[in-house]
N, C-alpha and C positions, 0 to 999 in steps of 0.2 A: 451481711457481717462483715469479716474484715479482708475482703476482696477490692483493696485499690491500691495496690502498691507495686513500684517498679523495680527493675534491675538498677539503676545508677543511680545516684543522687548527682546535684549540679556540677558538683567535683567530678564527677566521673566515676566515680567510687562504687564498685560491685557494693549490692545489697544483698542479703541471704535470702530472701524470701522467695522459695522457688516453685512451691504449689500451694492451693488450698481445695480440701476435699470437704464438706458437708454433707450429713446423714441427718433427714429430718425424717421423725416418726410421729404420723399425726393419728391420735384416735379422737374422735367426734371432734369437741370444739379445743381440744388442747395439744399443742407441738412441742415436742421435746427434739431439741437441736443439740448436734454435735459438730463442733468444728474444729478442723485440725490443719495447722500452719505448719508447714515444711522448712527449715531453714539449713544453710551450708554456709560455713564461712570458708571460700575462696580467695581468702586475703592470708599476707603473712603475718598477720598481728591479730590479737584477741579484740574484739568487737563490744561493743554494746550497742545494741539495734533498738529505737525506741519506735514504736507501732502506734496509730491512732486509726480508731475506728467507731463507726454509729453502730449502735444499737436501738431496737425498738424501744420506747420509755416501759413497757411492761413486760421486759424481758426479765426472769428471775435468773439469775446467774448462779447455778450452785456448785460446779464443780471446775479445776483448774488443775492441769497437770502436764508436764515433760517428760517427755521420751529422747534422752541424750546418750546417742553411741549406743543404743541396747537397754539403758537404766531406766526405770521409771521411777518420777520424783514427783509426788503427790502433794499440790499445795494445802496449806494451811490458810484458813480466814484469820486475821488477825485485825485489832484495833489499827486503824491506818497510820496512823505517826507511827507507832511501835513498827510495825511493816517495813514502812520505809527506812528506819532507823537499820533492822535487820539487814534489809537490802543492802544499802550502802557500805554495812559493817562487812556482810558474806563478801561482796566483789571487794572490798579493800585488803581482806583478807587471801585472797586470790581463788574464793569459790566461784562455782556458777551459780547465778540467780535467776529467777523469774518473779516478777511483779503484776500482777495485773487489778488496776482501779478503774472505780468508777469516776467520772470530772467532777470537781466539786461543785462545779456552777449549774451542771444539765445531767441527768440520768440519760440521757440515749448516746453518750459520746463515753469512751472506754480508752485507755492506753495499756499496753503491755510493753513491758521492758524487759529483753535478755539482754543478761549480763555475762561478762565473759566469755562470751561464744568463742573458743580456741581454733586456732587456725586447722583448718581441713575437719573439724567438728559438724557433726550432724544433729539436729533437734528438731523434735515434732513437738508442739504445743497445740493441747485440746482445751478446747474450752464448753461447757454445756450450761445451756439454759432451757427453760420452760417459759408456754406463755398462752394467755387465752388466744383465741382465733374471732377476730370481729365478724359480723355478720351485715354484708350488703344489703342493701333494700330488697336487690334482685332475690336476696336468699341464699347468695354465694356466702363459702366463708373464704376469708380474703386471710393468706399467710404472706410476710413479706420478708425477705432476706435483704437488710438495707445493705446498700452499696456504695451510694453517693452520700460524703461529707463535707459540706459545702463551709469557706471560711467563714466564722462566725463574724459578727461588726462586735470591734472593741470600742467601747468608749470609756471617758476617764474613770469611770467606779468599777471597771472590770476586777473580778477577782484577779490576783496576782498569782494566786495557785492554783488557775486551771491551767490543764492541757491544753485547752485552746490557744493558750501563749505560744506554743510550739510553732516555728515557721517552718511547715514541711515543705520542700520542695515538690513542684507537679510537672508532669512528662506527660504527652500526649497519650492518649487511649489506647491507640493503634499500638504504640511501643513496649507497652507493657508485656513482659516475657514470661509471666509464670502463669500456670494454668489452673483454672477453677472449675471444678466439678460437683454436681450436686446430685443425691438421688433422695425423692421422698415416698415415703410409704404411707398409705394412707388407708386406716380400718373404720368403718361403721356400721352398726347393726342394722341400721336403717338402708344401706343400699347405696353406691357411688354412681351418681348418674354421668359427671363427664368433671374432667378439671379444663381449664384454662390457664394460660399466661401471656405476658406481655413478652417473655421471651423463647427463644426457639427450644421445643421439648422433643425428648423422644415420643413415639406413642404410647398413648396410654394403654397401659399391660394388667389386667385384670387377674387374679390370683387365685379365683375360685369362681363357678359359676353363679352364684347368687351375688356376685359384683358386690361384696359387703369388703374387698380387700383388693386395692390396686398399688401401683408403683408407677411412678415417672421420673424422669431424670432429665436434666439440663443438659443440651444436646452441645456437641465438642465445639470449640471456637467461641464462645459466649464473649461478648467484650463488656467490660464493667462500666458503662455510660450511664446505666440504670438499676433501680431495684428490682430482684427480681421477685416478681410475685405472682401467686398462685391462687386460682380461685375456683372453689370445691366446691361442686352441686351435690349433697345429697338428696336422696329422695323425699325424706321428710327431716325438717329440721326446726319445727315448730313443735313439737311435743315437750311437755316439763321431762324433767329427770333429777337424779339424784344420784352421786358418786360419793358412797364412803369407804375410807381408804384407812388402812390399820396405822397406829401410830409407832415410833420407834420402840423395839423390844429394850433397849437399854435405857431408856429415856423415864423417868419417873413419871404417873398419872397426876395430872394435874397442870401439864406445861404443856404448850402449844404441840411440840412435837410427839408427846409421849401419850396425848390423846388421840383417837379417831377424829378424824378430818371430813367436814361434808361438803360436798360441791353441789348447789341448786343450781337448777338452770330453768326460768320462767319464760316465756312468752306471752305476754299478756293480749289478749285478743280485746283491742279495744275498737268499739264501733268507729267504720270509717264514716258512716255519713252524720254525724255531730256538727251543727252550726258551727263556723270560724267566729272566733273574737274578733270584733272590730274595736278593740280599745290596743292602747299600748305605745310605748314610747321607744322607736327603731333607730337605733345608731348604729351605723357601720363603720367600721375602722377599718380602712383600706391603707394598705401598705405600700408607698411610694419610693420605697430605697432605688438605689440603683441596680439593685437584683433583678428589679421587677420588669426593665429591658430585656429580661432575657427570653428564650425560648419557652413553651410549657416542660417540653421535655425532649429529649433527644429522637424520639418517634415524632415527634410534630414540632421542627422548627419553623415551621411557617406561622406559627400564633405566636406573639408575644404575650408575656404575663401581664402587662397594662394594658393591653387590648382586651384580654379575657377579661379581666377586672372594669373597664369601661361598661362592657355589655353587660355584665352581671349587673351592675350598679343600676343601669337602665330599667333592665328586668324587675329588680329590687323595685326599685320605684313606681315603675308600673302596677305592679303587684299589690302594695298596699293597701288596706283599706281606708275608706271614707272615715272619717273623725279620729284618725291618728296620730301621734307626733313623729318627729323623725328628725335626723342629721347625720350629715358625714363628714367624717375626719379623714384626712391625709397626714401620714407620718413616714418621716424618714431620720434624720440628725433632728431635724424639728417637727412640729406639727401644724395643719391648718384646719378649722373648722368652716363649715360652709355656712355656718347660722352663729351668732353668740349664744345661744341654746336653742333647743329642740322646738322647732315650729308646727305649727297646725297644718296639716297633710292638705293642702289647697292645689287647684291649679296653676295658681301664680307661682305658691312656693315650691312645686313638683317641677314648674319650667324653669326656674331660676335654677336649683338644682341640677336638671338636667344639661344648662347650659354649660356650668362649671365640669361636670360630667365629661362632655366633648372635648372639653381643653386639659383635662387630667394630664399629667406626665408623670413619669418614673422619674424624677428630681429632685427629692427632697435627702440626696445623700445615703447616708446610714440608716439602721435599724435600732431606733431606739422608740420602743412600744410603751415603756412605763408611765413616762409625761404623759401623753394623751390619755391613757388611761387614769390615771390621777385626776385630770381637768374633767372628766366624765363622770366621775365619782363624784367629784366636788360638786356639779349641779343639783341645784333642787329637784325633788320628786315630782312628778305631776302626778296629782289624785287621780285615781282611777284608772292610772297608764301604766302600768309595770314595765319596767326598763327592759329589754330584750336587745343585747350587745351581740353584733356579728363582725367577729376580726379575722380578716383575711390578711393573711402573711407568707411568705417563703421561710420565713421562720430563723433567719440567720442572726440570733441573737445571744449574748453571751451572760445576760443576768436573767435567766431562766427562772431562778428560783423565787426570786424578787418580782418578778411580774405574776407568778403565780400566787405568791403571798398576799399581792395587793389584791388581784380576784377575789383569793377566799376572804379576806377581812368583808369586802362589798356582797359578799354572798348571799346576805338577807334581801337586797335591794333589785336583784338584775338575777338575770342565766345569762351567758356567755355562748355564744354557738362560735367553732373555730375553723378554720380553713386552713390547713397547710398548702402552700402552692408549688407544686415542681418538688423535682429529686433533689432529697435533702434536706427537706423541710422537719424542722428537731419535733420528733414524736412527743419528747418531754414538755415543751411549750404547747403543742396543740392540743393534746390530749390532757395536758395538767388544767388550763385554763377554763376547760370544759369542765372536767370533774369536779375542780373546785366550786363551781355556781350551780350545779346540776343541768349541764347543758349536755350538747354534744360535739362531736369533732368528726372531721371529714378530711380525706387528704387528696389531693388532684394531681395524680400523675400519669404518666404516659399517655392514652387518648383521651382520659376522663376531660368532661367538660365542666368547668369551674360553674359554667351558668344553671345546668342541671343540679347540682348538687347544692347549689346557694338557694334556688328556689322549692327544691325538697324541705331543705332546712325551716324554709320562710313558713312553708306550709303545717310545718311539724309545731311551729313557734306559735302558730295562730291555734292551735288546738285546744278547748277547752281544758282547763287544768284539770289534773287528777288529783282527788284530793283524800285524805285518811287512809295512807298507804300505809300497812301492816303486815307483820308475818308472825305467823303463830305454829307451834310445834307440838304435835301430841303424839308424846313418848312414854314408853311404861316406867311404873313408879321406880325412881332411884337411878333416871337417865334425864339428864337435862342438854339442852342446846347453848352454847354462848357465841353469842354473833364478833365475828371476826370481820366483815364488811361494814362499810359506815351504812347509818342510817338511809334508807332508801326514800327521798321524798317526792321527787319525781318520776313519773314514766310516760314515756311517750308512744304512739301506734308504731308499732313495727320495730320496737326495740327490745332486743331480748335481755333479761336480768341476769346477772349471774351471781350468787351470795355465798360467802362461805362462814361455816360454823365449825367450832369447835365441842364434841359431844363429851361430857365428865360423866362419870358414877359407873356404875354396873353396867355392862352390858350383857341383854338377856340371852334365854338360850335361844335355839336355832329355830328358824322358821318364824321370828318374830317379825313384826312391821312396825312401821313409824310413819308420820303423815306430818305432811308440812303444807300450811296454806300461806296464800297471796290474797289478801284483801284489799281492794280502793272503790273509791267514790268518784261516780263521774256522772255531773250534773244531777245530783240527788237518786242518782240511782247507783245498787252496791254491786261490784262484779267481785267473782272468787276463782280463784284456780288453784289447783291442788295436785300433788304428787306423793304416792305412796312407795314407800320404797323398804328393801330387806334391812334389818338390821345385822347386818353381818359384815362389819370392814373385810376389802379384799386387802393383801398386801401390794405393795408396789415397790421396788426395790430402789427407785429414784424419789419415793416419797412425792409424787409429783402435783397431789391435791396440798399435801401439808404446805410445799414451797410457795404454791400459787396465793394461798390462803397467806402465808406469813408476807407476801410482795406486796399483796392489795394493804395489809394491816400496813405494812411500811409505807408506804404511799402517803398516808394518812399523818405522817408523823416525821417523816423523811424531809425536810425541805432545804437539805445540803447544808455545808459547813457553817454558814454564815446565816442562813435564814431559819434554821431550827429552834423554835423556841427552848429554853433551858430546861424546860420539864418534860420536853420530849427526846432529848438527845441519849439521856442515858437509858429509854425504853427502846429508842431506835438501834442504837447500840447493841443489847442485851438480845433484842430479838433478832437482828442481824448475825449476833455468833450462835444464838442458839439454832436456829435455822437454817446457818450453812449458806444466806444467800447474802451478795455483796452489797452494799448502801455505801453512802455518803462518808461514812464513819467507818469503813471496814476497807480491807484489799486481802487477796490471795496471794500469798511468797510461798515462792518452793525454793530450795536451798540444796546443791548437789555438793555436800561437804567430802566426796571422797576426790575432788577435784582441788587438791592442795597447792598444785603448783603455782608460786606467785606470779604476778603480772610480770611481763620482762617489759619496760618503759610503760606509756601512758597508755591507757585503754581508749580504743579509736572510737567515736561517735558516730551513730548513723542513723539519720531520723530519714525513713522510710518515704519516698514519694509517694505520690497518690494522683490517679488523673482528674481532671476539673472537665465538666460538661463546660461546652462554649456557652458564654454568657455572654450576647452579643449588645453591642451599642449602638447607637441611632445617631449617625452613619458610623458601619464600621471602621475601626480606626488603623490604620494601617503606618507603620513608622520603619522605615529601612537604615541600616546602618550605611555611613557616607561611604561611597567608594565601593562598596560589595556589588550593589548593582544586581543580585541575583535574587528573586522570589524566596529561595529558601534564606537566606540570610536575613528576611523581614522578623518583625515582629508583631503582634496583635495585641488587641485590647481583649483579657479573656476577664471580664467581669472588674474585680477588683485588683487585677494580677496580669503583669505583663511578662512573656513568655516568649522564648523563641520555638518557632516549630517549621519544622523540613517540608512538611505536605501540606501546605496552606492551599495551594491553588483547589482542590477539591472541595475544601471547607468555605473558599470564600464563592465557588460555584452554589452552593447550598445554602449559604445564608444573603448573601448578596441582595438577592429580590426582595428576602421576606424584611428585611430591616427598615425597608421605607415605606411598607404595606401599613399603615399604623391610621389611617382614615376610618372611620366608621362604615361609609357607605362602600368601601373598598377593599376589607378586608376579606373580605370570606371568599372563596374560591367557586362556593355551590350557588348557582342563581338562586335558588327557593330560599336558600339562610340568608341569605344577602337582602333579599327583598321582606323578609320576617324580622329582621331587625326593623327594616325602614318602618313596617307596618307599626310594629310593637312602639317604636320611637313616637310614632305621631297620634298614640292612645291619649285622650285627656284622661285627668284623674278620677274624674267619675266614673270611667268604663267606657265612654263613647268615642268614636270619631267623629270628624268631621267630613262631610262631602266635598273634597279638593282638590286640586292636581297631585299631590302627595299621595293619596290613596289611587286614585286613577294610575299612577304610573306604577303603582305595586300590582294593582288586579290586570296591569297589562291593557288597559282602555283607556277609550279619552272620556274626559268629563263630559262632554255633551252626552256620549254616550250612556253616559250611567243616568244622567240628571234627565235624560228622556224617558229612558224606563222606570222613574222612581213613580212610584203608587203614592203620589200625595194625597188622594182621600183615605188613603190608611193611616201612615206615619209622616212625619216631617222628615228633611233632607240628614238629620243626623239619625236619626234612627233607621233610616235607608243603608247611610253607609255604614252602621256600627252592625247590622246584622250582615254585607256586604263581606264585611273583616271578619266577621266569627266565621263564614262560612269559607272563607279564603282559606282561613287558620287551621279547620278541620278538614280541607282539602289538599293544602299544599303543605303543612307542617306537622301531620300527627305524630312523623317520627322524634318530635322532641316536645310532645304534648308536655310533659313535666315541667317546662318551662314555662310556657303559656298558659296554663290551666288556672292559676287562680287571677290572671287578669282578665283570661273569659269568662270566666265564672263573676266576676265587676260587672263585664259586660253585659251579661245576661239578667242582672240582676236591675242592671240600669234599663234596661229593654221591657224586660216584666211590668214595669213601673210607667215605661213611656209608653209602651203600645197597649199596655193592655190587652183586651180580647182581640185584638185586630190582630195579634202577631203571627198565629199559624197561616195566615194570607199572606201577610210580610214575607215570612221563610220563604213561600211556595212559591212566591213572585221572585225573589232572590234566589233559589235553585234555578228556576226555570232561565232566568236572565243571564246566569253564569254558567248554564250549562253544565250544572257541578252534581256528580255522584254522591254527596254527603245525604244521609238519612234525615230527614226531618226530626225524627225522633228523638235525636240528641240535645233538641230544644226543650223536651220535657213541657211540653205546654200544660 
């Protein structure tokens, strides 16, 4: 949430933020969050303070209120232009006013104005929101409290109305004087196995013997240098479920908020052992802006984003199936394509692409993704090879809605798989482009590996297409379901589906049940998932399901002030006002009309400072003011910002050694991982390896030893090398199997054709020669 502000502006003026407390209530797949910011004006003049803060783009903000010197003021959701006018009018008349609005260019940035905070006055501002929790590959539910708001790249066509144009001052993380506290309560009827976090937590406290309720707290002394992430593991997450919620009693039936709403969760059991597609056009669009020279995260400052990107591209190139087409684009202020158009995947084209990947740098300036996207979409389609687009970016753009609109326009010709790199990547951009095209999104933060998430997604994109997806309801006469979620056309293995519906008509008597069925076809076989549920809606004072349903519907209509079609603007505005969920067209405003003292003199404006993660350049640039001669008087390059820092020595000690380690062969600290990269780099496009010095170096043997042990009567030298390489992968890289699984599968397919019936004997000879404990059964003869 809004936890990144300091005590002093650049002019050394006090800023009134004193503490932030966050209360999180998680029930099954949904989080309800309340965040309170406490301010105190210690100056002798009235203040207007402006705060910018990040939010997850799926958050549905439904409440905003202020407590001023003991008086509670509840905000009203209004048309944004009307709210702004009322705010300015209230301030000019000497009233105290509070304004909360979503940015006009991106759904994941908010601004909060506290106007006419009188000297000595105290105010507590509380906002509340609900959101779905995504399901990770390992079955964990992921809750994130956003903390980092990176500067968004401004280009000539950027919206002048965006709050991202505000130039907020920056201070070192360790100098932030306010406190942040967070308490999370978790409830699940399935039982809670464990809770993990990237931040220090108090020990998990179970509130009952059956472990269906638990509580964790953020440990004291938290530094706002990262998003706060909770990974919650339930005993069971794959069970279909339906939650039915009562509508608002005062709202007329037939309206979204007046009728009962249903939240349906499915986890389709798509078989894993389906053959992979060997066709497709794979285009990798990689961010090469200056910010990609930053460390991956504050927890892993020794891995630069651009280096992880290079290794990821190598893995992707090696894992592509023979017969497909591919291309690679790099983008920043400009863009570059490796080939004029997508080329067929061969040994020659793969080697040419690898050569350029090795030389790739974060040297293209700003972050302008729209132009390369348009160029990709203008290209001719390749018959029989549907376009699969992989977008990697740290998401620091201002034209978010324009990018999403472009992807949506071209959604019939491709799927987009997006990756947000590092802390502060725009959830609005990353989730938006994936949602618009039927793809998936991933976020790479903390100690996450870009390589692992990218290869899992490639595997997903190679799945056979799930077709004829349909949802049917079986309800009593007089009752019907109106779908609120977009039509589901794509289902991936391991993906949870959440669908919202409005139930209209007469609710039946008690003890009546309904049923909802999900059907889909995979390679000619029909699958069906069912969920039976009682038709007795439950009350919820926060109307959580209704508001999540409204948010889901808003995401299909609200594309910002500039990009929303005229036909959808009125619908988006009315839906926002009816549901109480903020949108691009609405804002919350609260006015304390009891404060009628006229403002004495001009209202002092305070833009609240925020910390910024170190955004290292190569080399780290240091500049000292002439004549000062002391390290604490120096400045350093902080991404796109220059700033002073008194505590630079420890920072230099942490970053200096990492900024020059950008060579592929020397990057990794771990011996095995370093050799893993080298081994993969030397694999051929068809999946085989050559018997040469490069392979010998990875195996830790001489080429003469390996050649002498070669059973030439069973297989040629390439077959022998390939079996040795695969056995080495299983013996030395098993912890990263998800990263090399596809290229190993390609190697094994090549070996089965190449070695034929002699393969069991070759495998036995190779295991004996390597003195490996690898089980021959993995080769599935």
